C-alpha positions as CSV (number, residue, x, y, z in Angstrom):
1,M,9.7,18.4,-15.1
2,K,7.8,15.8,-16.9
3,I,7.2,12.7,-14.8
4,G,5.8,9.3,-15.9
5,V,4.4,6.9,-13.2
6,I,4.4,3.1,-13.8
7,G,3.3,0.4,-11.5
8,T,0.0,1.5,-10.0
9,R,-3.5,0.3,-11.1
10,G,-4.3,4.1,-10.9
11,F,-6.4,6.4,-8.8
12,P,-8.7,7.5,-7.4
13,E,-11.1,5.0,-6.0
14,I,-8.9,2.0,-6.7
15,Q,-8.1,-0.5,-4.0
16,G,-4.4,-1.1,-2.9
17,G,-1.5,0.3,-0.9
18,I,0.5,1.4,-3.9
19,E,-2.6,3.0,-5.3
20,T,-3.1,5.1,-2.1
21,H,0.6,5.8,-2.0
22,C,0.5,7.1,-5.5
23,M,-2.6,9.3,-5.0
24,E,-1.3,11.0,-2.0
25,L,2.1,11.5,-3.4
26,Y,1.4,12.6,-6.9
27,T,-1.5,15.0,-6.2
28,R,0.9,16.8,-3.9
29,I,3.9,16.7,-6.3
30,A,1.6,18.0,-9.0
31,S,1.1,21.2,-7.1
32,L,4.9,21.8,-6.4
33,G,5.7,23.9,-9.4
34,D,5.1,23.2,-13.1
35,N,5.4,19.5,-12.9
36,E,3.5,17.5,-15.6
37,I,2.7,13.9,-14.4
38,T,1.4,11.1,-16.4
39,I,-0.2,8.2,-14.4
40,Y,-0.6,5.0,-16.3
41,R,-3.9,3.3,-15.1
42,R,-5.3,-0.2,-16.0
43,K,-8.8,0.1,-17.6
44,P,-10.4,-2.7,-15.8
45,Y,-10.2,-0.7,-12.7
46,V,-11.4,2.6,-14.3
47,N,-15.2,3.2,-13.8
48,S,-17.8,5.7,-13.6
49,K,-16.5,7.0,-10.4
50,N,-13.0,7.7,-11.5
51,K,-13.0,7.6,-15.3
52,N,-13.2,11.5,-15.6
53,A,-11.2,12.3,-12.4
54,E,-9.4,15.6,-12.8
55,F,-6.3,16.6,-10.8
56,K,-4.1,19.7,-11.4
57,N,-1.2,18.9,-13.7
58,I,-2.0,15.1,-13.9
59,R,-3.1,13.2,-17.0
60,F,-4.2,9.5,-17.0
61,V,-3.3,7.3,-19.8
62,D,-5.3,4.0,-19.6
63,F,-4.4,0.8,-21.2
64,Y,-6.7,-2.2,-21.3
65,V,-5.2,-5.4,-19.9
66,P,-7.2,-8.5,-18.7
67,K,-7.6,-8.9,-15.0
68,N,-5.1,-11.8,-14.3
69,K,-2.8,-12.5,-11.3
70,Y,0.0,-13.5,-13.6
71,F,-0.2,-11.3,-16.7
72,E,-2.1,-8.2,-15.7
73,T,0.9,-6.3,-14.3
74,F,3.4,-7.6,-16.9
75,L,1.2,-6.5,-19.9
76,H,0.3,-3.2,-18.5
77,S,4.0,-2.2,-17.5
78,L,5.1,-3.3,-21.1
79,F,2.5,-1.1,-22.6
80,S,3.2,1.8,-20.3
81,T,6.9,1.6,-20.8
82,V,6.6,1.7,-24.5
83,H,4.4,4.7,-24.4
84,A,6.6,6.4,-21.9
85,L,9.6,5.9,-24.3
86,F,8.2,8.4,-26.6
87,Q,7.0,11.0,-24.3
88,G,10.1,12.9,-23.5
89,D,9.8,12.5,-19.8
90,D,12.6,13.8,-17.4
91,I,11.7,11.3,-14.8
92,V,10.0,7.9,-14.9
93,H,9.1,6.5,-11.5
94,Y,8.5,2.7,-11.2
95,H,6.7,1.3,-8.2
96,N,7.7,-2.3,-7.2
97,T,9.6,-5.0,-8.8
98,G,7.0,-6.5,-11.2
99,P,6.9,-3.4,-13.4
100,G,10.7,-2.7,-13.1
101,F,11.4,-5.6,-15.4
102,F,10.9,-3.2,-18.2
103,I,13.2,-0.4,-17.1
104,P,16.0,-1.2,-19.4
105,I,13.8,-0.2,-22.4
106,L,13.6,3.4,-20.9
107,K,17.4,3.5,-20.7
108,L,17.2,4.3,-24.4
109,S,15.6,7.6,-23.5
110,K,17.0,10.6,-21.6
111,A,14.7,9.9,-18.6
112,K,16.1,9.2,-15.3
113,I,14.7,6.1,-13.6
114,V,13.5,6.2,-10.0
115,F,12.4,2.9,-8.4
116,S,10.2,2.7,-5.3
117,Y,10.7,-0.6,-3.5
118,H,7.3,-1.3,-1.5
119,N,7.6,-4.8,-0.4
120,I,9.5,-8.0,-1.4
121,S,6.9,-9.6,-3.6
122,Y,8.5,-13.0,-4.5
123,T,8.1,-14.3,-0.9
124,Q,4.3,-13.9,-1.1
125,K,2.2,-17.0,-0.8
126,K,0.1,-16.2,-3.9
127,W,2.7,-16.7,-6.4
128,N,3.9,-20.0,-8.0
129,K,7.6,-20.8,-8.5
130,F,7.6,-19.3,-12.0
131,A,6.2,-16.1,-10.8
132,K,8.6,-15.9,-7.9
133,R,11.6,-16.4,-10.1
134,F,10.3,-13.6,-12.5
135,L,9.7,-11.3,-9.6
136,H,13.3,-11.9,-8.3
137,S,14.7,-11.4,-11.8
138,S,12.8,-8.1,-11.9
139,E,14.3,-7.2,-8.5
140,I,17.8,-7.5,-9.9
141,I,16.8,-5.6,-13.0
142,S,15.2,-2.8,-11.0
143,I,17.9,-2.3,-8.6
144,T,20.7,-2.5,-11.1
145,N,19.2,-0.2,-13.6
146,S,17.7,2.6,-11.6
147,D,19.2,6.0,-11.1
148,Y,17.8,6.3,-7.6
149,I,16.0,3.8,-5.3
150,I,13.4,4.8,-2.8
151,F,12.6,2.2,0.0
152,V,9.2,2.8,1.8
153,S,10.5,0.6,4.5
154,E,13.6,0.4,6.5
155,I,13.1,-3.4,6.8
156,V,13.1,-3.8,2.9
157,K,16.2,-1.7,2.7
158,L,18.1,-3.8,5.2
159,E,17.2,-7.0,3.4
160,I,18.1,-5.7,0.1
161,E,21.5,-4.6,1.3
162,K,22.4,-8.1,2.0
163,Y,22.6,-8.9,-1.6
164,Y,23.2,-5.6,-3.4
165,I,25.4,-2.6,-3.3
166,V,22.9,0.3,-3.5
167,N,24.7,3.6,-4.0
168,K,22.0,6.1,-4.3
169,Y,18.9,5.8,-2.1
170,K,16.6,7.1,0.5
171,V,14.2,5.6,2.9
172,L,10.8,7.4,2.6
173,F,8.0,5.9,4.6
174,N,4.4,5.9,3.4
175,G,2.4,8.6,5.0
176,V,-1.1,9.5,6.2
177,S,-3.2,12.5,6.4
178,I,-5.1,13.4,9.5
179,P,-8.7,13.0,8.6
180,R,-11.9,14.8,9.7
181,K,-13.8,12.1,11.5
182,S,-17.4,11.5,10.5
183,E,-20.4,12.8,12.3
184,K,-22.9,10.7,10.6
185,S,-23.4,7.0,10.8
186,D,-26.0,5.9,8.2
187,F,-23.5,3.4,6.6
188,L,-23.0,1.8,9.9
189,D,-26.7,1.5,10.4
190,S,-27.1,-0.1,7.1
191,L,-24.8,-2.9,8.2
192,G,-26.3,-3.3,11.6
193,L,-23.2,-2.0,13.4
194,K,-23.1,0.0,16.7
195,K,-20.5,2.7,17.5
196,Q,-17.5,1.3,19.3
197,K,-19.0,-2.1,19.3
198,Y,-17.1,-3.6,16.3
199,L,-13.4,-4.5,15.5
200,I,-12.0,-4.0,11.9
201,G,-9.5,-5.5,9.5
202,V,-8.6,-3.7,6.1
203,G,-7.1,-5.0,3.2
204,R,-7.1,-7.1,0.0
205,F,-8.2,-10.7,0.5
206,L,-4.9,-12.3,0.1
207,E,-3.4,-15.1,2.1
208,E,-0.6,-12.9,3.5
209,K,-3.1,-10.7,5.2
210,G,-3.9,-13.4,7.6
211,F,-7.8,-12.6,7.8
212,D,-8.6,-16.3,8.3
213,Y,-6.9,-16.6,11.5
214,L,-8.1,-13.2,12.5
215,I,-11.6,-14.6,12.2
216,K,-10.6,-17.7,14.4
217,A,-9.3,-15.3,17.1
218,F,-12.3,-13.2,17.2
219,K,-14.3,-16.3,17.7
220,K,-12.0,-17.5,20.6
221,A,-12.3,-14.0,22.1
222,D,-16.0,-14.6,22.5
223,L,-17.2,-11.1,22.6
224,Q,-21.0,-11.3,22.6
225,D,-21.7,-7.6,22.1
226,Y,-19.0,-7.0,19.3
227,K,-18.8,-7.8,15.6
228,L,-15.8,-8.3,13.4
229,V,-15.7,-6.2,10.1
230,L,-13.5,-6.9,7.2
231,V,-13.1,-4.1,4.8
232,G,-11.8,-5.0,1.3
233,D,-12.0,-7.7,-1.4
234,S,-9.9,-9.4,-3.8
235,D,-9.1,-7.7,-7.2
236,Y,-10.5,-10.9,-8.9
237,P,-12.0,-14.1,-7.5
238,T,-9.4,-16.7,-6.2
239,S,-9.9,-20.0,-4.3
240,Y,-8.6,-18.3,-1.3
241,S,-10.8,-15.2,-1.5
242,K,-13.8,-17.5,-2.0
243,R,-13.0,-19.7,1.0
244,L,-12.3,-16.7,3.1
245,K,-15.8,-15.0,2.3
246,S,-17.5,-18.2,3.0
247,F,-15.7,-18.7,6.4
248,A,-16.5,-15.1,7.2
249,R,-20.2,-15.4,6.6
250,E,-20.3,-18.7,8.5
251,N,-19.0,-16.8,11.5
252,G,-21.0,-13.8,11.4
253,V,-18.4,-11.4,10.0
254,V,-19.6,-8.3,8.2
255,L,-18.0,-7.8,4.8
256,T,-18.3,-4.4,3.4
257,G,-16.4,-5.0,0.2
258,Y,-14.1,-2.4,-1.1
259,I,-15.1,1.1,0.2
260,K,-13.6,4.5,0.1
261,G,-14.6,8.1,1.0
262,D,-17.4,8.7,3.5
263,K,-18.2,5.0,4.0
264,L,-14.7,4.2,5.0
265,N,-14.5,7.2,7.2
266,Q,-17.6,6.0,9.1
267,I,-16.0,2.6,9.6
268,F,-12.7,4.0,10.9
269,T,-14.4,6.8,13.0
270,F,-16.6,4.5,15.1
271,A,-14.3,1.2,15.4
272,K,-13.3,0.0,18.7
273,I,-10.0,-1.8,17.6
274,F,-8.1,-2.0,14.3
275,I,-6.4,-5.4,13.8
276,L,-3.6,-5.9,11.3
277,S,-3.0,-9.7,11.0
278,S,-0.5,-9.6,8.1
279,F,2.4,-12.1,7.7
280,E,4.0,-9.7,5.2
281,E,4.0,-6.0,4.8
282,G,6.3,-3.2,3.4
283,L,5.0,-0.3,5.6
284,P,1.1,-0.8,6.0
285,I,-0.9,2.3,5.1
286,S,-4.1,0.7,6.6
287,L,-2.4,0.7,10.0
288,L,-1.4,4.5,9.6
289,E,-4.9,5.1,8.6
290,A,-6.3,3.6,11.6
291,M,-3.8,5.6,13.8
292,S,-5.0,8.7,12.1
293,F,-8.4,8.1,13.5
294,N,-6.8,7.4,17.0
295,I,-8.3,4.0,17.0
296,D,-6.7,1.5,19.5
297,V,-4.7,-1.0,17.3
298,L,-3.3,-4.6,17.4
299,A,-0.6,-5.4,14.8
300,S,1.3,-8.6,14.1
301,D,4.8,-8.5,15.4
302,I,6.6,-8.7,11.9
303,P,9.4,-6.4,11.5
304,A,7.5,-4.2,9.0
305,N,4.9,-3.6,11.7
306,L,7.3,-3.2,14.5
307,Q,9.1,-0.3,12.7
308,V,6.0,1.9,13.0
309,G,7.0,2.3,16.7
310,L,3.8,1.3,18.7
311,N,3.7,0.2,22.3
312,K,4.6,-3.4,23.2
313,D,1.0,-4.3,24.0
314,D,0.0,-3.1,20.5
315,Y,1.6,-6.2,19.0
316,F,0.9,-10.0,19.0
317,R,2.5,-13.0,17.8
318,V,1.9,-13.4,14.0
319,G,-0.2,-16.3,13.0
320,D,-1.1,-17.0,16.6
321,A,-4.9,-17.0,17.0
322,D,-4.8,-17.7,20.6
323,D,-2.5,-14.9,21.4
324,L,-4.4,-12.5,19.3
325,A,-7.7,-13.6,21.0
326,K,-6.1,-12.9,24.4
327,N,-4.9,-9.4,23.4
328,I,-8.4,-8.5,21.9
329,V,-9.9,-9.3,25.2
330,Y,-7.2,-7.3,27.0
331,K,-7.6,-4.3,24.8
332,I,-11.4,-4.3,25.3
333,S,-11.0,-4.4,29.1
334,L,-8.6,-1.5,29.0
335,N,-11.0,0.7,27.0
336,K,-8.0,3.0,26.3
337,E,-8.1,6.3,24.4
338,R,-5.2,6.8,21.9
339,D,-3.6,9.9,20.3
340,Y,-1.1,9.2,17.6
341,R,-0.9,12.6,16.0
342,E,2.6,13.5,17.1
343,I,4.2,10.4,15.6
344,L,2.1,10.6,12.5
345,I,3.1,14.3,11.8
346,R,6.7,13.8,12.7
347,K,7.4,10.4,10.9
348,F,4.6,9.8,8.4
349,N,3.8,13.2,6.9
350,W,2.9,13.0,3.1
351,D,3.7,16.6,2.6
352,N,7.3,16.1,3.8
353,I,7.4,12.8,1.7
354,A,6.3,14.7,-1.3
355,L,8.9,17.4,-1.0
356,E,11.7,15.0,-0.4
357,T,10.6,13.0,-3.6
358,V,10.6,16.2,-5.6
359,N,14.1,17.0,-4.3
360,I,15.3,13.5,-5.5
361,Y,13.7,14.3,-8.9
362,K,15.4,17.8,-9.1
363,N,18.8,16.4,-8.2
364,L,18.6,13.8,-11.0
365,F,17.1,16.4,-13.4
366,A,19.8,19.0,-12.7
367,K,22.7,19.1,-15.4
368,D,25.3,19.1,-12.6
369,A,24.1,16.1,-10.8
370,I,27.0,14.0,-9.6
371,N,27.1,10.6,-11.0
372,T,28.1,8.3,-8.3
373,G,27.9,5.1,-10.6
374,K,25.2,2.5,-11.1
375,N,24.1,0.2,-8.4
376,R,25.5,-3.2,-8.9
377,L,25.3,-6.7,-7.6
378,R,27.7,-7.4,-4.7
């Protein structure tokens, strides 16, 4: 099959949950038979580290778009869709609602459209009213014009079913690979960190990630021998990201910037606790990554995090710095060893997710596929 992929900034070495999702998924799909995959990337995120990256049966098509919160995704999705229209693809797979605005263009081709719904974007604090209206319109277009929908979260599926009749869909969670832990700690040493003496938060510097109240909670916990480390950055400077960085530095928080590979491996390997303070998520890959290193975790009690199925004492009240501080102190006192391998292999296995995705493609591609009708508004 010829498969086009629209809605990711690209990979490898590019920050973001959808970017990690696409790299893990399509590098596996590319090895499952003679599938030819085109990944549409955004040039501002392509650099010396990833420009010449090569993966079996994958080609990258890079379009320049300005880094801009409001127009970047819109323009890149438009360019990618027009290009895909003339590629003779069998499947075009869109990721999240913004890019899905242009799905009707590809209805002019033979391609079957698969749409992955990662999270409900128009509820996020970073968007203004116009952007939220656009994203909601894109949701309607994406759901009503796709041949098949993949939900990466049971929570998102349940929310969408309140407003739409969705005929052909499947819930396929994000996955994670079990890593080989780092044996060296030179990156830790360069940051002045000691093994098992720091807590970490990972993600883009957006308001919905809750890093500001995480910093407040850490200060309230008053852990003299521990440091807080924030891994990540914003894609482009915003007033919030600037305030967050200033607030972090004032409170002695270690900022690593965006890191991958061995540096990130070291940070995960020797961390004491991973904290996910988000107000909104689809299904958080960063939490699964932390679990793959068997780090003790604390996650906000939003529905998306609860569906992971952790223990009751692994959750705290979202947005409540006092409750989070209390739980941090409690976790430190427990000094508990964790092993999540069974749940990760059973429930969040990328190999299984790739196989199930390919089967969806094959069923759509097959000439005798049963047409159960288009998804329509209730």
